[in-house]
C-alpha positions as CSV (number, residue, x, y, z in Angstrom):
1,M,91.0,-245.3,-182.6
2,N,93.4,-245.8,-179.7
3,F,91.7,-244.2,-176.7
4,E,93.9,-243.1,-173.8
5,T,92.9,-244.8,-170.7
6,V,94.2,-244.7,-167.1
7,L,93.6,-247.5,-164.7
8,L,93.7,-246.2,-161.1
9,Y,94.4,-248.5,-158.1
10,N,94.0,-247.6,-154.5
11,F,93.3,-243.9,-154.8
12,D,90.9,-243.1,-152.1
13,E,88.4,-240.4,-152.7
14,G,90.7,-237.8,-151.2
15,E,92.4,-234.6,-152.5
16,K,95.0,-236.5,-154.5
17,A,92.4,-238.7,-156.3
18,R,90.3,-235.6,-157.0
19,K,93.3,-233.7,-158.5
20,I,94.3,-236.7,-160.7
21,K,90.8,-237.1,-162.0
22,M,90.6,-233.4,-162.8
23,V,93.9,-233.5,-164.8
24,L,92.7,-236.7,-166.7
25,L,89.3,-235.2,-167.5
26,K,91.0,-232.0,-168.7
27,M,93.2,-234.1,-171.0
28,K,90.1,-236.1,-172.2
29,V,91.5,-239.4,-170.8
30,K,89.2,-242.3,-169.9
31,I,89.4,-243.1,-166.2
32,K,88.8,-246.6,-164.9
33,K,89.0,-247.2,-161.2
34,V,90.0,-250.8,-160.6
35,S,88.6,-252.6,-157.6
36,K,90.4,-255.3,-155.7
37,E,87.9,-257.9,-157.0
38,Q,89.3,-257.2,-160.5
39,Y,92.9,-257.9,-159.7
40,L,92.9,-261.3,-161.6
41,E,91.6,-259.8,-164.8
42,P,94.3,-259.1,-167.5
43,I,95.5,-255.5,-167.6
44,G,94.7,-255.3,-171.3
45,F,91.1,-256.3,-170.6
46,L,90.7,-253.8,-167.8
47,A,92.2,-251.1,-170.1
48,G,89.6,-251.8,-172.8
49,N,91.5,-254.0,-175.3
50,K,88.7,-255.9,-177.0
51,E,91.1,-258.7,-178.1
52,I,91.9,-259.7,-174.5
53,P,89.1,-261.7,-172.9
54,S,88.1,-261.5,-169.3
55,S,89.5,-264.2,-167.0
56,G,86.2,-264.3,-165.2
57,D,88.1,-264.8,-162.0
58,I,87.2,-262.8,-158.9
59,Y,90.0,-261.9,-156.5
60,E,89.3,-262.5,-152.9
61,G,92.7,-261.9,-151.3
62,E,94.1,-259.0,-149.4
63,G,95.2,-257.0,-152.5
64,F,97.9,-254.4,-152.2
65,P,97.8,-251.0,-150.4
66,E,100.0,-248.8,-152.7
67,E,98.6,-246.5,-155.4
68,M,99.2,-247.7,-158.9
69,L,98.6,-245.9,-162.1
70,V,98.5,-247.8,-165.5
71,M,98.3,-245.9,-168.8
72,K,97.1,-247.3,-172.1
73,G,97.3,-245.6,-175.5
74,F,99.6,-242.8,-174.6
75,T,102.4,-241.4,-176.8
76,S,105.6,-240.5,-175.0
77,S,104.8,-236.8,-175.5
78,R,101.3,-237.3,-173.9
79,I,102.9,-239.1,-171.0
80,D,105.3,-236.2,-170.5
81,L,102.3,-233.8,-170.7
82,L,100.4,-235.9,-168.1
83,L,103.3,-235.9,-165.7
84,K,103.8,-232.2,-166.2
85,E,100.1,-231.5,-165.5
86,F,100.4,-233.7,-162.4
87,R,103.3,-231.6,-161.1
88,K,101.5,-228.3,-162.0
89,A,98.4,-229.5,-160.0
90,G,100.6,-230.3,-157.0
91,I,99.9,-234.0,-157.1
92,A,102.2,-236.0,-155.0
93,K,104.4,-238.6,-156.8
94,V,102.8,-241.9,-157.7
95,N,105.6,-244.4,-157.3
96,L,104.0,-247.3,-159.2
97,K,103.3,-246.3,-162.8
98,A,103.2,-248.4,-165.9
99,I,102.2,-248.4,-169.6
100,V,100.2,-251.2,-171.0
101,T,102.5,-253.0,-173.5
102,E,102.3,-256.0,-175.8
103,Y,104.4,-257.8,-173.1
104,N,102.4,-257.0,-170.0
105,Q,98.8,-256.7,-171.3
106,K,98.0,-260.3,-170.4
107,W,99.3,-260.0,-166.9
108,T,97.0,-259.6,-163.9
109,S,97.1,-256.5,-161.8
110,L,98.9,-258.5,-159.1
111,E,101.6,-259.6,-161.5
112,L,102.1,-256.0,-162.7
113,Y,102.1,-254.7,-159.2
114,H,104.9,-257.2,-158.1
115,E,106.9,-256.3,-161.2
116,L,106.6,-252.6,-160.5
117,Q,107.4,-253.0,-156.9
118,E,110.6,-254.9,-157.8
119,E,111.6,-252.2,-160.3
120,H,110.9,-249.4,-157.9
121,A,113.0,-251.1,-155.2
122,K,116.0,-251.6,-157.6
123,M,115.8,-248.0,-158.7
124,N,115.2,-246.5,-155.2
125,P,117.2,-248.8,-152.9
126,K,116.9,-246.4,-149.9
127,Q,113.2,-245.7,-150.4
128,T,110.5,-248.2,-149.2
129,L,107.0,-248.2,-150.4
């Protein structure tokens, strides 16, 4: 069974985080809040892929301030529904979003973050994070 999981990074316990969690719970999606100390673990491990082992490394650096949302196990129609529900709930846009893939599941959160930041900058040259 491929359970839908969302990894949440840097969502404080404010209104936006509360609304996101409500939408995810309503859709029966597993929520995992990722702490800065876990940034060196592979994305796939954090998302619950049993085939990807823990790195065992603890991150002690600064981390990154931006919100990041990483989805695992979603079909494209479920992603569309999730984003529609976010809009309906009045949730402000999350600029850094990704899907766990065969390609990125062994990356660390920091590697994924830098990749998403670059992509976002290319697609939104006038907007800064």
